[in-house]
N, C-alpha and C positions, 0 to 999 in steps of 0.2 A: 630307807623307804620300803614300806610294806605294800606288796602288790596283792590284788585280788587273787584268790587261790587258783582260779582257772588260768589267768594270765601267767602266773608263776609256773604252772605246769607247762603251758605252751612254750614259754621261754626255755624251760629245761628240755623240752622236746627238740627245740631248735638247736640247742647245744649238743644234744645227742645226735641229731642229724649231721652236724659238722664233724664231731669227733668220731662217731661210729662210721661215718662216711669216709673219713680219712683212712681208717683202717681197712674198710671194705674196698676202697679204691686200690690200695696196695694189693689186696687179694685178687681183685679184678684184673689189674695189670699183669699179675703173675699167672693169670688164666686158671685160677683155682675154682672148684665147683661151687663154693659159696663166696660170692663177691660183694659188690657194692650194695645192692638192694637187700640181700640177706643180712649183712652186718648192720645196716641202718635199721631194718625192721626188728632185729633182736635187741638192739640198743633201745629203740623207742618203746618196744613192748616192756622191757625191764623198767624203764622210767615210768611208764604208765601204770603198771601193776604195783610198783612200789608207792607211787604217789597216791593212787586210789586206795590202796590198802591203808596207808597212813591217814588218808582222809576219812575212811570208814571208821577207823579206830577213834579218831578225834570226834567224829559226828556222834557215835554212840556213847562216848564218854561224856559229852556235853548234855545230850538229851535223855539218856537213860543209862547211867553208869553201872547199874546192877545187871543190865541185860547182857553185856559182853565182857568176857575176860580175854583181852587181846594179847597175842604173842607175835610181835612184828617179825620175829625171826622166821615164822612160817611163810611169810611173803617171800623172803629170800629163798627159803627152801623150795618153794613151789617153782620159782623162776629157774633155779638150778636143775630141778628134775625135768622141767620142760625143755630146757636147752640141751640137757644130756640126751634126751630122746631124739631131738633133732640131730645132734652130733653122731648118734649111733647110725643114722642113715647116711652120713657123709663119709665115714671111715670105711675104707675098702681094703681087703686083704687079697693079694694075688697068691693063690694057693701054689702055683707052680714055681714061683720064684721066692717064696717066703718073704714077701715085701708087704708092708702095711703103708697105705697111702692116705693122704689128707689129714694126718694127725695135727699138723700145724694149723690148718684151716679150722678144724674142730676146736683146737685149743684157743684160737683167736676168737671164734664165736663165743666160747665159754667166757673168755675174758671180756668181750664186748657186753655180755649180759651183766657182768660185774660193773663195767663202766656205766651202764645205764642206772644201776642201783646207786652207784657213787654220785652220779649227777642228781638223781632224785632226792638224795639226802643232802644236797647243797655243798658237796665237796668238789667244787669246780676246778680248783688248782690241782688237786689230786687227780681228777679225771683228765685234765690236760697233760699232766706228767705221765700218766699211764699211757695215753695215746702216743706221746712222743717216744716213750720207751718201747712200745710195741713196734713202732715204725723203725726205730733204731735196731731192734732185734731182727725183724723180718727182712728188711731190705739188704743191709750189708751181709748178714749171715747167710741169706739165701744165695747171694752172689758168690760168697766164699764156698758154700757147699757145692754149688754147681761147678765151680772151677776146680776144686781140689778133692772133694769127697764123694761125689755121686758117680756111680759106675756109668760108663758110656753107653751101655746096651739097654738102658731102661727107657 
């Protein structure tokens, strides 16, 4: 069944809301600086930019193929740069203790942007698998880290 393009994008955004939200909820429960809303918004923006970029490429290729020479990789590049700037504001280094904080949250946001791209490109099973893997990494390993590896005075 072929859906109208706008409905297709809306459904992808709903999938991104659920999958990005699941990862963001884990970060929220862990009381990290970027939680539910941030992860959802990063995922949704990645879906939207990828879908709209693909739509623009298709539009110009149909109506004026000589006008544009498209490189879809640039869409992904732009998303990666934008999320990297966002992540730079999340990562904190404590100078006195030589400790860097929020790397996992920044990494998770980076991955959620890739999740959005994956959803926009119709790889729904892969997106679901990524979400499950992130949760399997973040939840049990955080508990293990807290119990055995984290210094008590932080």
